C-alpha positions as CSV (number, residue, x, y, z in Angstrom):
1,M,-9.4,76.8,115.8
2,K,-8.0,77.7,119.3
3,T,-4.5,75.8,120.4
4,P,-4.4,74.8,124.2
5,Q,-2.1,77.8,124.8
6,Q,-4.7,79.9,124.0
7,D,-7.0,78.9,126.7
8,V,-4.4,79.3,129.3
9,N,-4.9,82.1,131.9
10,T,-1.2,83.5,132.7
11,Q,-2.6,86.0,135.4
12,S,-3.1,84.8,138.9
13,K,-3.8,87.0,142.4
14,L,-1.2,85.3,145.0
15,T,-2.5,85.8,148.6
16,C,0.2,85.6,151.3
17,P,-1.2,83.5,153.9
18,A,0.8,85.5,156.7
19,C,-0.6,88.9,156.2
20,G,-3.4,88.5,153.5
21,H,-1.7,90.6,150.9
22,A,-2.9,89.9,147.5
23,E,-1.1,90.7,144.4
24,T,-1.7,89.6,140.7
25,E,1.5,88.3,138.9
26,T,2.2,86.8,135.6
27,M,2.8,83.3,135.9
28,P,5.8,81.7,133.8
29,T,4.5,79.5,131.1
30,D,8.0,77.7,130.8
31,A,9.1,76.9,134.2
32,C,7.4,76.3,137.6
33,Q,7.8,79.0,140.2
34,W,8.5,77.2,144.0
35,F,9.1,80.4,145.6
36,Y,7.5,83.7,146.0
37,E,8.3,86.6,148.2
38,C,5.3,88.5,149.4
39,K,5.7,92.2,148.6
40,S,4.2,93.4,151.7
41,C,5.4,91.4,155.1
42,H,8.7,89.5,152.8
43,M,7.3,86.1,153.8
44,L,8.9,83.5,151.2
45,L,5.9,81.3,150.1
46,K,6.6,77.9,148.9
47,P,4.3,75.3,147.4
48,K,1.9,73.3,149.9
49,P,2.6,69.7,149.9
50,G,1.1,68.1,146.8
51,D,1.3,71.2,145.0
52,C,3.8,71.8,142.1
53,C,4.4,75.5,142.6
54,V,3.0,78.4,144.7
55,Y,0.4,79.6,142.0
56,C,-1.2,76.2,142.5
57,S,-1.1,76.8,146.5
58,Y,-1.7,80.4,147.1
59,G,-3.2,82.0,143.5
60,T,-6.8,82.2,142.0
61,V,-5.8,80.5,139.1
62,P,-3.6,77.4,138.9
63,C,-0.2,77.3,136.9
64,P,-0.5,77.2,133.0
65,P,0.6,73.4,132.5
66,I,-2.0,72.4,135.0
67,Q,-4.6,74.5,133.3
68,A,-3.6,72.4,130.1
69,G,-4.1,69.0,131.6
70,K,-0.1,68.5,131.9
71,S,2.4,67.8,134.5
72,C,3.9,71.3,136.0
73,C,7.3,69.7,136.9
74,P,9.4,66.6,135.6
């Protein structure tokens, strides 16, 4: 029997809106990631209004808590 944690994808490709650089990263499963520095242009990414983290705003996969149907941040 699968647990909800087994269905969670922890890999997401973040794409910088400034330069278009894409990087696959491992998402934290126990915390929100509010900031991410682009490895190409060094722009500091922040969540878009209404999103809980940079993965939900700029990633190919939403953060693990959102995938599990939970609130990301208290």
